[in-house]
PAKEVO-361073 format. One record per residue (C-alpha): y, x, z. Coordinates in nm, 4 decimals. Each point is the difference from the previous one (the first is absolute). Layout:
<pts>
PT|Y|X|Z;
...
</pts>
This chain:
<pts>
PT|-2.8749|1.0661|7.4236;
PT|-0.2703|-0.2759|0.0306;
PT|-0.1132|-0.2278|-0.2801;
PT|-0.2224|-0.3036|0.0192;
PT|-0.0333|-0.3679|-0.0964;
PT|-0.0329|-0.2881|0.2456;
PT|0.0934|-0.3596|0.0731;
PT|0.3531|-0.1324|-0.0402;
PT|0.2007|-0.0688|0.3158;
PT|0.1846|-0.3223|0.0622;
PT|0.3769|-0.0290|-0.0349;
PT|0.0587|-0.0469|0.3665;
PT|-0.2065|0.3113|0.0945;
PT|0.1695|0.3282|0.0700;
PT|-0.1673|0.2854|-0.1889;
PT|0.1304|0.2456|0.2461;
PT|-0.1735|-0.1758|0.2767;
PT|-0.3518|0.0513|-0.1337;
PT|-0.2128|0.2654|0.1440;
PT|-0.3564|0.1079|-0.0773;
PT|-0.2872|-0.0212|0.2386;
PT|-0.0387|0.3376|0.1565;
PT|-0.3761|-0.0441|0.0080;
PT|-0.0233|0.0219|-0.3764;
PT|0.0539|0.3050|-0.2292;
PT|0.2925|-0.0397|-0.2357;
PT|-0.0685|0.1769|-0.3462;
PT|0.3502|0.1291|-0.0474;
PT|0.1580|0.3365|0.0023;
PT|0.1731|0.0158|0.3406;
PT|0.2765|0.2536|0.0347;
PT|0.1095|0.1039|0.3569;
PT|0.1763|0.2917|0.1547;
PT|-0.1894|0.2401|0.1988;
PT|0.2677|0.1276|0.2274;
PT|-0.2206|0.2251|0.1935;
PT|-0.1602|0.2048|-0.2834;
PT|0.2331|-0.0341|-0.2992;
PT|0.3293|-0.1514|0.0969;
PT|0.2059|-0.1435|-0.2775;
PT|-0.2978|-0.0136|-0.2514;
PT|-0.1879|-0.3073|-0.0987;
PT|-0.3779|0.0158|0.0279;
PT|-0.2098|-0.1995|-0.2413;
PT|-0.3219|-0.1599|0.1223;
PT|-0.2594|-0.1779|-0.1998;
PT|-0.1461|-0.3246|0.1197;
PT|-0.2698|-0.2226|-0.1400;
PT|0.1183|-0.3642|-0.0639;
PT|-0.2679|-0.2602|0.1070;
PT|-0.0717|-0.3059|-0.2166;
PT|0.1527|-0.2418|0.2580;
PT|0.2806|0.0600|0.2489;
PT|0.1543|-0.2239|0.2680;
PT|0.3747|-0.0210|0.0234;
PT|0.1946|-0.1538|0.2992;
PT|0.2890|-0.2106|-0.1101;
PT|0.2715|-0.1079|0.2536;
PT|0.0456|-0.3703|-0.0386;
PT|0.2318|-0.0537|0.2940;
PT|0.1834|0.2165|0.2377;
PT|-0.2881|0.0222|0.2409;
PT|-0.3067|-0.0875|-0.2251;
PT|-0.1986|0.1908|-0.2626;
PT|-0.2556|-0.1196|-0.2573;
PT|-0.2826|0.2132|-0.1461;
PT|-0.0362|-0.0186|-0.3757;
PT|-0.3010|0.1386|-0.1834;
PT|0.0975|0.1819|-0.3217;
PT|-0.2608|0.0848|-0.2664;
PT|0.0719|0.3243|-0.1746;
PT|-0.0562|-0.0185|-0.3905;
PT|-0.0626|0.3456|-0.1399;
PT|0.1289|0.0697|-0.3531;
PT|-0.2731|0.0666|-0.2615;
PT|0.2263|0.2339|-0.1970;
PT|0.1741|0.3244|0.0768;
PT|0.3409|-0.0419|0.1548;
PT|0.2701|0.0754|-0.2595;
PT|0.2549|0.2627|0.0683;
PT|0.3393|-0.1700|0.0454;
PT|0.2037|0.3080|0.0928;
PT|0.1031|0.1161|0.3498;
PT|0.1647|0.2892|0.1783;
PT|-0.0853|0.3065|0.2140;
PT|0.1300|0.1090|0.3291;
PT|0.1287|0.3505|-0.0500;
PT|-0.0238|0.0817|0.3808;
PT|-0.3500|-0.1189|0.0682;
PT|-0.1399|0.0066|-0.3592;
PT|-0.1437|-0.3466|0.0253;
PT|-0.0016|-0.2021|-0.3223;
PT|0.0844|-0.3742|0.0054;
PT|-0.1091|-0.2245|-0.2786;
PT|0.1545|-0.3341|-0.0943;
PT|-0.2479|-0.2814|0.0598;
PT|-0.0377|-0.3320|-0.1784;
PT|-0.1888|-0.3168|0.0942;
PT|-0.1047|-0.2976|-0.2026;
PT|-0.1699|-0.3107|0.1213;
PT|-0.2684|-0.1762|-0.2073;
PT|0.1678|-0.2526|-0.2347;
PT|-0.0569|-0.3609|0.0868;
PT|-0.2431|-0.1724|-0.2324;
PT|0.1390|-0.3156|-0.1654;
PT|-0.2198|-0.3114|0.0409;
PT|-0.1804|-0.1217|-0.3078;
PT|0.1677|-0.3229|-0.1283;
PT|-0.2852|-0.0812|-0.2422;
PT|0.2318|0.0245|-0.3067;
PT|-0.0270|0.2668|-0.2619;
PT|0.3393|0.1710|0.0008;
PT|-0.0567|0.2882|-0.2413;
PT|-0.1331|-0.1084|-0.3395;
PT|0.0773|0.0429|-0.3689;
PT|0.1681|-0.3343|-0.0281;
PT|0.2526|0.0755|0.2660;
PT|0.0824|0.3390|-0.1433;
PT|0.0195|-0.0986|-0.3641;
PT|0.3091|-0.1365|-0.1741;
PT|-0.0323|-0.2200|-0.2987;
PT|0.3129|-0.0022|-0.2185;
PT|0.0793|-0.2685|-0.2522;
PT|0.2858|-0.0127|-0.2464;
PT|0.1318|-0.3315|-0.1092;
PT|0.3115|-0.0816|-0.2026;
PT|0.2503|-0.2527|0.1388;
PT|0.2813|-0.1709|-0.1977;
PT|0.2945|-0.0652|0.2271;
PT|0.2547|-0.2681|-0.0669;
PT|0.3334|0.1082|-0.1448;
PT|0.2885|-0.2540|0.0037;
PT|0.2184|0.0139|-0.3167;
PT|0.3248|-0.1732|-0.0887;
PT|0.2012|-0.0594|-0.3197;
PT|0.3743|-0.0186|-0.0216;
PT|0.1406|-0.2465|-0.2525;
PT|0.3502|-0.0796|-0.1228;
PT|0.1785|-0.2629|0.1964;
PT|0.3364|-0.1118|0.0938;
PT|0.1854|0.2959|0.1329;
PT|-0.2595|0.2559|-0.1175;
PT|-0.0526|0.1564|-0.3439;
PT|-0.3120|0.1928|-0.0962;
PT|-0.0002|0.1869|-0.3295;
PT|-0.2759|-0.0879|-0.2577;
PT|0.0285|0.3157|-0.2200;
PT|-0.3342|0.1264|0.1117;
PT|-0.1839|-0.3274|-0.0284;
PT|-0.2808|-0.0439|-0.2564;
PT|-0.1031|-0.3071|-0.1830;
PT|-0.3751|-0.0378|0.0020;
PT|-0.1699|-0.2476|-0.2290;
PT|-0.3695|-0.0911|0.0332;
PT|-0.2364|0.1436|-0.2565;
PT|-0.3195|-0.1247|-0.1446;
PT|-0.2412|-0.1290|0.2544;
PT|-0.3274|0.2018|0.0195;
PT|-0.3069|-0.1498|0.1411;
PT|-0.2485|0.1841|0.2178;
PT|-0.2556|0.0210|-0.2807;
PT|0.2549|0.1563|-0.2356;
PT|0.1094|0.2464|0.2672;
PT|-0.3541|0.1176|0.0649;
PT|-0.0710|0.0105|-0.3712;
PT|0.2973|0.2264|-0.0537;
PT|-0.1110|0.2221|0.2898;
PT|-0.3496|0.0226|-0.1422;
PT|0.1361|0.1014|-0.3407;
PT|0.2102|0.2692|0.1621;
PT|-0.3010|0.1191|0.2080;
PT|-0.2103|0.0188|-0.3248;
PT|0.2758|0.2113|-0.1686;
PT|0.0005|0.2345|0.2982;
PT|-0.3771|0.0260|-0.0023;
PT|0.0015|0.0669|-0.3714;
PT|0.2462|0.2874|0.0308;
PT|-0.1805|0.1381|0.3048;
PT|-0.3428|-0.0136|-0.1749;
PT|0.1453|0.1638|-0.3060;
PT|0.1405|0.2789|0.2244;
PT|-0.3285|0.0355|0.1792;
PT|-0.2069|0.0030|-0.3175;
PT|0.2273|0.2554|-0.1455;
PT|-0.0509|0.2274|0.2903;
PT|-0.3842|-0.0454|-0.0100;
PT|-0.0091|0.0688|-0.3711;
PT|0.2209|0.3086|0.0479;
PT|-0.2326|0.1270|0.2722;
PT|-0.3099|-0.0686|-0.2098;
PT|0.1685|0.1801|-0.2964;
PT|0.0641|0.3005|0.2304;
PT|-0.3512|-0.0023|0.1366;
PT|-0.1371|-0.0238|-0.3551;
PT|0.2196|0.2935|-0.1040;
PT|-0.1176|0.2107|0.2980;
PT|-0.3606|-0.1081|-0.0660;
PT|0.0247|0.1070|-0.3675;
PT|0.1661|0.3305|0.0995;
PT|-0.2758|0.0605|0.2553;
PT|-0.2744|-0.0830|-0.2502;
PT|0.1660|0.2306|-0.2554;
PT|0.0135|0.2807|0.2544;
PT|-0.3567|-0.0559|0.1025;
PT|-0.1133|-0.0091|-0.3675;
PT|0.1961|0.3253|-0.0525;
PT|-0.1501|0.1479|0.3177;
PT|-0.3509|-0.0916|-0.1057;
PT|0.0664|0.1412|-0.3511;
PT|0.1296|0.3275|0.1485;
PT|-0.2968|0.0193|0.2445;
PT|-0.2459|-0.0567|-0.2825;
PT|0.1772|0.2667|-0.2149;
PT|0.0015|0.2370|0.2888;
PT|-0.3656|-0.0718|0.0707;
PT|-0.0838|0.0711|-0.3675;
PT|0.2101|0.3147|-0.0001;
PT|-0.1710|0.1274|0.3184;
PT|-0.3501|-0.0738|-0.1494;
PT|0.1049|0.1793|-0.3174;
PT|0.1327|0.2901|0.2041;
PT|-0.3177|0.0099|0.2066;
PT|-0.2175|0.0097|-0.3036;
PT|0.2011|0.2696|-0.1580;
PT|0.0347|0.2142|0.3165;
PT|-0.2815|-0.0975|0.2343;
PT|0.0150|0.1469|0.3456;
PT|-0.1988|-0.2195|0.2447;
PT|-0.3434|-0.1494|0.0001;
PT|0.1427|-0.3384|-0.0856;
PT|0.1596|0.1461|-0.3057;
PT|-0.3223|0.1429|-0.1235;
PT|-0.1754|-0.3329|0.0722;
PT|0.2567|-0.1725|-0.2265;
PT|-0.0637|0.2614|-0.2697;
PT|-0.3811|-0.0372|0.0108;
PT|0.0433|-0.3765|0.0036;
PT|0.2206|0.0069|-0.3008;
PT|-0.2413|0.2279|-0.1760;
PT|-0.2878|-0.2410|0.0686;
PT|0.2090|-0.2932|-0.1373;
PT|0.0752|0.1986|-0.3108;
PT|-0.3649|0.0967|-0.0500;
PT|-0.1089|-0.3645|0.0390;
PT|0.2597|-0.1182|-0.2528;
PT|-0.0967|0.2738|-0.2511;
PT|-0.3756|-0.0711|0.0485;
PT|0.0525|-0.3703|-0.0499;
PT|0.2037|0.0545|-0.3175;
PT|-0.2624|0.2363|-0.1358;
PT|-0.2847|-0.2340|0.0685;
PT|0.1960|-0.2924|-0.1587;
PT|0.1042|0.1813|-0.3141;
PT|-0.2694|0.2665|-0.0760;
PT|-0.3751|0.0088|-0.0269;
PT|-0.2776|0.2425|-0.0632;
PT|0.0856|0.3714|-0.0447;
PT|0.3734|-0.0578|-0.0118;
PT|-0.0256|-0.1666|0.3469;
PT|-0.1956|0.2912|0.1425;
PT|0.2454|0.2524|-0.1475;
PT|0.2897|-0.1914|0.1418;
PT|-0.1603|-0.0181|0.3425;
PT|-0.0644|0.3783|-0.0110;
PT|0.3728|0.0613|-0.0910;
PT|0.0921|-0.2282|0.2849;
PT|-0.2181|0.1906|0.2424;
PT|0.1678|0.3287|-0.0961;
PT|0.3426|-0.1495|0.0459;
PT|-0.1061|-0.1252|0.3402;
PT|-0.1261|0.3427|0.1015;
PT|0.3274|0.1661|-0.1129;
PT|0.1993|-0.2530|0.2034;
PT|-0.2261|0.0532|0.3054;
PT|0.0587|0.3827|-0.0314;
PT|0.3713|-0.0561|-0.0217;
PT|-0.0033|-0.2170|0.3105;
PT|-0.2012|0.2712|0.1725;
PT|0.2660|0.2600|-0.0794;
PT|0.2685|-0.2266|0.1332;
PT|-0.2028|-0.0459|0.3143;
PT|-0.0212|0.3751|0.0568;
PT|0.3723|0.0389|-0.0433;
PT|0.0645|-0.2860|0.2344;
PT|-0.2306|0.1490|0.2622;
PT|0.1776|0.3324|-0.0195;
PT|0.3365|-0.1818|0.0417;
PT|-0.1168|-0.2124|0.2830;
PT|-0.1704|0.2778|0.1884;
PT|0.3207|0.1380|0.1468;
PT|0.1161|-0.3571|0.0923;
PT|-0.3303|-0.0528|0.1818;
PT|0.0350|0.3196|0.1911;
PT|0.3555|-0.0764|0.1134;
PT|-0.1013|-0.3542|0.0989;
PT|-0.2812|0.1482|0.2094;
PT|0.2376|0.2439|0.1650;
PT|0.2643|-0.2693|0.0596;
PT|-0.2618|-0.2172|0.1695;
PT|-0.0795|0.2825|0.2436;
PT|0.3654|0.0642|0.0775;
PT|0.0863|-0.3662|0.0784;
PT|0.1001|-0.0641|0.3615;
PT|-0.1886|-0.2390|0.2273;
PT|0.1222|-0.3514|-0.0296;
PT|-0.0589|-0.3054|0.2078;
PT|0.1650|-0.3453|0.0289;
PT|0.1732|-0.0921|0.3334;
PT|0.0081|-0.3336|0.1646;
PT|0.3454|-0.0747|-0.1546;
PT|-0.1184|0.0711|-0.3595;
PT|0.1652|0.3373|-0.0295;
PT|-0.1883|0.2930|-0.1441;
PT|-0.0263|0.3081|0.2180;
PT|-0.0651|0.3397|-0.1494;
PT|-0.1167|0.3148|0.1817;
PT|-0.0670|0.3522|-0.1127;
PT|-0.2809|0.2023|0.1600;
PT|-0.0598|0.3706|-0.0190;
PT|-0.2669|-0.0602|-0.2633;
PT|0.2217|-0.2151|-0.2252;
PT|0.2760|0.2640|0.0262;
PT|-0.2537|0.2671|-0.0983;
PT|-0.1124|-0.2051|-0.2977;
PT|0.3618|-0.0513|-0.0973;
PT|0.0705|0.3660|0.0082;
PT|-0.2991|0.0738|-0.2163;
PT|0.1074|-0.2655|-0.2459;
PT|0.3472|0.1555|-0.0444;
PT|-0.1561|0.3360|-0.0542;
PT|-0.2401|-0.1417|-0.2645;
PT|0.2852|-0.1727|-0.1854;
PT|0.1956|0.3215|0.0027;
PT|-0.2759|0.2182|-0.1471;
PT|-0.0879|-0.2784|-0.2546;
PT|0.3547|0.0005|-0.1445;
PT|0.0716|0.1827|-0.3241;
PT|0.3214|0.1326|-0.1496;
PT|0.1460|0.1245|0.3266;
PT|0.1840|0.3321|0.0377;
PT|-0.1989|0.3043|0.0848;
PT|0.1515|0.0674|0.3442;
PT|-0.0771|-0.3635|0.1110;
PT|-0.3562|0.0369|-0.1243;
PT|-0.0425|0.3196|0.2062;
PT|0.1370|-0.1825|0.3085;
PT|-0.2436|-0.2807|-0.0450;
PT|-0.3001|0.2400|-0.0434;
PT|0.1042|0.1934|0.3167;
PT|0.0243|-0.3322|0.1927;
PT|-0.3491|-0.0846|-0.1229;
PT|-0.1277|0.3362|0.0986;
PT|0.1377|-0.0370|0.3550;
PT|-0.1637|-0.3451|0.0225;
PT|-0.3492|0.1039|-0.1068;
PT|0.0166|0.3279|0.1958;
PT|-0.0288|-0.1903|0.3211;
PT|-0.3688|-0.0686|-0.0741;
PT|-0.2303|0.2922|-0.1041;
PT|-0.2815|-0.0968|-0.2308;
PT|-0.1247|0.0844|-0.3516;
PT|0.2090|-0.2816|-0.1552;
PT|0.3303|0.1143|0.1592;
PT|-0.0682|0.3593|-0.0945;
PT|-0.0534|-0.0957|-0.3611;
PT|0.3218|-0.2074|0.0051;
PT|0.1972|0.2985|0.1446;
PT|-0.1384|0.2360|-0.2668;
PT|0.0989|-0.2379|-0.2811;
PT|0.3511|-0.0321|0.1562;
PT|0.0358|0.3772|0.0062;
PT|-0.1235|0.0274|-0.3580;
PT|0.2517|-0.2625|-0.1267;
PT|0.2888|0.1646|0.1838;
PT|-0.1059|0.3427|-0.1434;
PT|-0.0149|-0.1488|-0.3574;
PT|0.3408|-0.1699|0.0388;
PT|0.1472|0.3293|0.1090;
PT|-0.1269|0.1511|-0.3215;
PT|0.1724|-0.2825|-0.1957;
PT|-0.3187|-0.1537|-0.1366;
PT|0.0695|-0.3125|-0.2050;
PT|-0.0488|-0.3382|0.1787;
PT|-0.2326|-0.1290|-0.2609;
PT|-0.2453|0.2813|0.0933;
PT|0.0293|-0.0971|0.3712;
PT|-0.1045|-0.3689|-0.0441;
PT|-0.3649|0.0602|0.0574;
PT|0.0722|0.2003|0.3201;
PT|0.2347|-0.2595|0.1331;
PT|-0.2549|-0.2876|-0.0706;
PT|-0.2645|0.2061|0.1899;
PT|0.2357|0.0460|0.3052;
PT|0.0750|-0.3888|-0.0056;
PT|-0.3739|-0.0764|-0.0169;
PT|-0.0957|0.2305|0.2847;
PT|0.2909|-0.1187|0.2204;
PT|-0.1122|-0.3612|-0.0672;
PT|-0.3371|0.1060|0.1269;
PT|0.1660|0.1487|0.3052;
PT|0.1815|-0.3348|0.0653;
PT|-0.3215|-0.2015|-0.0248;
PT|-0.1665|0.1977|0.2820;
PT|0.0320|-0.1965|0.3270;
PT|0.0176|0.3239|0.1985;
PT|0.3275|0.0904|-0.1704;
PT|0.1282|-0.3569|-0.0492;
PT|-0.1530|-0.2385|0.2694;
PT|0.1640|-0.3138|-0.1572;
PT|-0.1974|0.0373|-0.3205;
PT|-0.3317|-0.0733|0.1866;
PT|0.0836|-0.3800|0.0030;
PT|0.0524|-0.0198|-0.3738;
PT|-0.2697|0.2200|-0.1520;
PT|-0.2763|-0.1867|-0.1749;
PT|-0.2527|0.2466|0.1255;
PT|0.0311|0.0278|0.3781;
PT|-0.0272|0.3363|0.1723;
PT|-0.2952|-0.1194|0.2056;
PT|-0.2987|-0.0458|-0.2392;
PT|-0.1676|-0.2298|0.2475;
PT|0.2481|-0.2726|-0.0829;
PT|-0.1150|-0.0062|-0.3570;
PT|-0.3389|-0.1442|0.0938;
PT|0.1637|-0.3239|0.1314;
PT|0.1954|-0.0870|-0.3102;
PT|-0.1719|0.1446|-0.3017;
PT|-0.1923|-0.1810|-0.2769;
PT|-0.1827|0.1097|-0.3052;
PT|0.1161|-0.1083|-0.3381;
PT|-0.2862|-0.1484|-0.2044;
PT|0.1368|0.1323|-0.3256;
PT|0.1328|0.3552|0.0513;
PT|-0.2164|0.0542|0.3173;
PT|0.2893|0.1489|0.1884;
PT|0.0556|-0.0624|0.3656;
PT|0.3526|-0.1430|0.0420;
PT|0.1963|-0.1834|0.2819;
PT|-0.0065|-0.3760|0.0092;
PT|0.3570|-0.0152|-0.1282;
PT|-0.1198|0.1379|-0.3366;
PT|-0.2066|-0.3073|-0.0727;
PT|0.1560|-0.3210|-0.1406;
PT|-0.1991|-0.2604|0.2121;
PT|0.0643|-0.3605|-0.1084;
PT|-0.0334|-0.2837|0.2447;
PT|-0.3421|-0.1050|-0.1301;
PT|-0.1507|0.3476|-0.0091;
PT|-0.3111|0.0722|0.2213;
PT|-0.0138|0.3807|-0.0724;
PT|0.2515|0.2766|-0.0725;
PT|-0.1071|0.0405|-0.3652;
PT|0.1984|0.2381|-0.2159;
PT|0.3172|0.1863|0.0938;
PT|0.3465|-0.0612|-0.1437;
PT|-0.0224|0.2877|-0.2387;
PT|-0.3336|-0.1173|-0.1492;
PT|0.1361|-0.3515|-0.0322;
PT|0.3084|0.1275|-0.1673;
PT|-0.2010|0.2097|-0.2456;
PT|-0.2348|-0.2886|-0.0761;
PT|0.3013|-0.2316|-0.0604;
PT|0.1627|0.2533|-0.2347;
PT|-0.3169|0.0468|-0.2043;
PT|-0.1288|-0.3571|-0.0247;
PT|0.1967|-0.3018|0.1057;
PT|0.3561|0.1515|0.0115;
PT|0.1350|-0.2733|0.2169;
PT|0.3411|0.0209|0.1687;
PT|0.0417|-0.1244|0.3540;
PT|0.3746|0.0697|0.0151;
PT|0.1050|-0.3642|-0.0200;
PT|-0.2492|-0.1114|0.2608;
PT|0.1070|0.2796|0.2294;
PT|0.3611|-0.1088|-0.0431;
PT|-0.0830|-0.3598|0.0888;
PT|-0.2059|0.1109|0.2986;
PT|0.2842|0.2211|0.1240;
PT|0.2567|-0.2827|-0.0229;
PT|-0.2510|-0.2332|0.1727;
PT|-0.0472|0.2365|0.2923;
PT|0.3791|0.0445|0.0436;
PT|0.0552|-0.3741|-0.0002;
PT|-0.2791|-0.0593|0.2583;
PT|0.1344|0.2783|0.2175;
PT|0.3353|-0.1861|0.0100;
PT|-0.1645|-0.3046|0.1552;
PT|-0.0974|0.2014|0.3077;
PT|-0.2891|-0.2324|0.0850;
PT|-0.2688|0.2673|0.0170;
PT|-0.1435|-0.0608|-0.3423;
PT|-0.3149|0.1970|-0.0643;
PT|-0.1864|-0.1340|-0.3111;
PT|0.2493|0.1416|-0.2506;
PT|-0.0461|0.3503|0.1362;
PT|-0.3746|-0.0170|-0.0364;
PT|0.0028|-0.0761|-0.3701;
PT|-0.0046|0.2710|-0.2677;
PT|0.1542|-0.0114|-0.3473;
PT|-0.3490|-0.0687|-0.1450;
PT|-0.0205|-0.3167|0.2199;
PT|0.3469|-0.1112|-0.1009;
PT|-0.0732|0.0655|-0.3631;
PT|-0.3000|-0.2326|0.0111;
PT|0.2197|-0.2634|0.1769;
PT|0.2725|0.0272|-0.2667;
PT|-0.2067|0.0303|-0.3133;
PT|-0.3063|-0.2218|0.0747;
PT|0.1420|-0.2694|0.2308;
PT|0.3686|-0.0319|-0.0986;
PT|-0.0454|0.1104|-0.3684;
PT|0.2850|0.2539|0.0139;
PT|0.2624|-0.2750|-0.0227;
PT|0.2409|-0.1982|0.2157;
PT|-0.1306|-0.3261|0.1405;
PT|0.3189|-0.1782|-0.0918;
PT|0.1440|0.1483|-0.3134;
PT|-0.3133|0.1800|-0.1362;
PT|0.2077|0.3226|-0.0275;
PT|-0.2437|0.2889|-0.0776;
PT|0.2313|0.2952|0.0696;
PT|-0.1623|0.1738|0.2962;
PT|0.3178|0.1998|0.0627;
PT|0.1831|-0.3280|0.0853;
PT|-0.2830|-0.1597|0.2036;
PT|-0.0439|0.0049|0.3767;
PT|-0.2504|-0.1485|0.2389;
PT|0.1344|-0.2003|0.2938;
PT|-0.1375|-0.2327|0.2603;
PT|-0.0917|-0.3499|-0.1042;
PT|0.0748|-0.1229|0.3542;
PT|0.2444|0.2368|0.1611;
PT|-0.0877|-0.1226|0.3454;
PT|-0.3429|0.1793|-0.0230;
PT|-0.1033|0.3577|-0.0654;
PT|-0.0386|0.1057|-0.3631;
PT|-0.3553|-0.0006|-0.1222;
PT|-0.1726|-0.0357|-0.3437;
PT|-0.0452|-0.3734|0.0899;
PT|0.3718|-0.0369|0.1053;
PT|0.1828|0.1522|-0.2881;
PT|0.1641|-0.0862|-0.3341;
PT|0.0980|0.2106|-0.2952;
PT|0.3667|-0.0676|-0.1143;
PT|0.2854|0.1805|-0.1556;
PT|0.2697|0.1482|0.2239;
PT|0.2404|-0.2896|-0.0446;
PT|-0.2688|-0.2529|0.0487;
PT|-0.1296|0.1727|0.3069;
PT|0.3563|-0.0059|0.1561;
PT|0.0158|-0.3752|-0.0600;
PT|-0.3562|-0.0620|0.1272;
PT|0.0657|0.1811|0.3294;
PT|0.2913|-0.2300|0.0722;
PT|-0.2369|-0.2998|0.0107;
PT|-0.0907|-0.1329|0.3396;
PT|-0.3181|-0.1763|-0.1140;
PT|-0.1447|0.0737|-0.3440;
PT|-0.2308|-0.3030|0.0311;
PT|0.3060|-0.2258|-0.0347;
PT|0.1855|0.2047|-0.2574;
PT|-0.2590|0.0262|-0.2825;
PT|-0.1976|-0.2568|-0.1892;
PT|-0.3500|-0.0917|0.1061;
PT|-0.1612|0.1442|-0.3186;
PT|0.1710|0.3349|0.0465;
PT|-0.1058|0.0157|0.3625;
PT|-0.3625|-0.0739|-0.0922;
PT|0.0098|0.2848|-0.2555;
PT|0.1336|0.2381|0.2619;
PT|-0.2642|-0.1162|0.2551;
PT|-0.2737|0.0635|-0.2598;
PT|0.1196|0.3627|-0.0395;
PT|0.0067|0.0395|0.3775;
PT|-0.3624|-0.1237|0.0262;
PT|-0.0965|0.2406|-0.2748;
PT|0.1613|0.2875|0.1799;
PT|-0.1573|-0.1084|0.3274;
PT|-0.3509|-0.0013|-0.1492;
PT|0.0489|0.3458|-0.1512;
PT|0.1473|0.1681|0.3102;
PT|-0.2557|-0.1720|0.2326;
PT|-0.2418|0.2638|-0.1200;
PT|0.2063|0.2759|0.1622;
PT|-0.1043|0.0670|0.3607;
PT|0.3520|0.0996|0.1073;
PT|0.1476|-0.3398|-0.1125;
PT|-0.2607|-0.2148|0.1855;
PT|0.2003|-0.0242|0.3264;
PT|0.3275|-0.0856|-0.1811;
PT|-0.1860|-0.2559|-0.2116;
PT|-0.1464|-0.1750|0.3071;
PT|0.3378|-0.0091|0.1690;
PT|0.1704|-0.1544|-0.2990;
PT|-0.2822|-0.2647|-0.0299;
PT|0.0470|-0.0937|0.3641;
PT|0.3703|-0.0507|-0.0561;
PT|-0.0579|-0.2010|-0.3203;
PT|-0.2591|-0.2188|0.1710;
PT|0.2266|-0.0591|0.2935;
PT|0.2936|-0.1078|-0.2197;
PT|-0.2195|-0.2205|-0.2120;
PT|-0.1415|-0.1730|0.3188;
PT|0.3588|-0.0612|0.1236;
PT|0.1091|-0.1405|-0.3377;
PT|-0.3124|-0.2101|-0.0650;
PT|-0.0472|-0.1504|0.3480;
PT|0.3582|-0.0651|0.1526;
PT|0.0024|-0.1476|0.3450;
PT|0.0697|-0.3755|0.0055;
PT|0.3308|-0.1073|0.1586;
PT|-0.1610|-0.2128|0.2661;
PT|-0.3014|0.2297|0.0843;
PT|-0.0253|0.1655|0.3365;
PT|-0.0502|0.3758|0.0131;
</pts>
């Protein structure tokens, strides 16, 4: 088959009479029969179609006319339109299609396609059509019944003013009833809101009362059974308050020898109370010792954790954490008391197999003690007589666990590293006890220039002289750091401050009371940002109660919410804090950055651009 595009022929021309010029090459697939080589089979030959061909058209019976035809090649791949296949020759024949270029319409100069011609505007209008009516009356030859007729008599004539007046009165009546209904609903809603508000206030008052009672109960319990350092700080602080009250009363009521005798008696009572507190501290240390050991071992046995990109926490156990967990379970087992004798023997044999893997003087001593206990248990020795031996086994096994050679995971947690060269990089000398301790053992405030005394010496000095308690300041600082971490804006200043710095800020600058309500209960006070758009700092803070802080953080701009006098008082405290913390070298960069922001904001507020000025 051949396919191509060319010029249209005239109606009087005979398509069958056209013939191509033999001098040109026709780009068609010619099919002919090669009778000599393969008779009965069609042979397919490929030809290259030129761009222009000449076709002879027979115009008359004895005359021909040559017509030049320009071949237009398609710019796209010829679609497959079906076809058939010759089973004898195996030649495939495809259906061909041709399409001439559409004729372009002339431009009339009129916009045919536009929104106006494609948009329909509908309009609804009422029409009153005429309706012809007729009435039938009685007449000669026709009777119409009048049973359903009505007699209508004219009433009182009403003018337009009277009609509108009556309508107005009716409207006023309707408005009165509607306003009464609306006012009743509003009053009912207000009554319900008042009821809910009173219930909420009663619940809040009850909650505060319970919290206060619970706080007093906890403080009383902590004073009766002190266990932590904070509990003993409260005890020493209460002792100091009692001593000051008694001293003041003696100085006010007694003089001379009686006063001296009373002060001596007071000193003896104070010494007895200090001795009693010391005994409580020894008991608490003994009780907390086992908790500290288990916390240490649990820290070694914890798996590795990291946070993935989607926020999920991934945990992974290594061979070292599994080893630490195994040693932790063994230590818990040998530390248990009141267990059957056969279980105790199994635990001791497990411990013996574990320490037998490493041969040294410590493991040999542990195995000897295990054999001794098993021998004594076989002789039915009382358990009260075995307590010392069991404590010795626990102590030696704890030493075994703390050796990095036997427990590699413990090397990251030990305060004294296995390599002594690392101590030279992070060790300081205490000016009081003259001991060399790591830097973590020194309470370094933000304005300190040297390490000074260690924590133990500071605690001993506080217990013997000032007897101050930092529990409330530590609680406020802990809540402040949690709230700043929730902002997730890379706050840094709050994590540089120590409780001594925050104590100066609360006591000296803010006077230990709320800036709004003057509440002096430090357990109910919190420090929040003055302007929540900027990072917390001593010059961008305010001391409020918890409820006041929640309401303050809901404000968009505190400059517009508070009175001018109150704002000036807060700014004065900020300047005071800025002058104090400007002496601290670590605060210098943050102070300069805040001053640059303040100066930029004041410049924009003080010198606004005029409306007609060019920039």
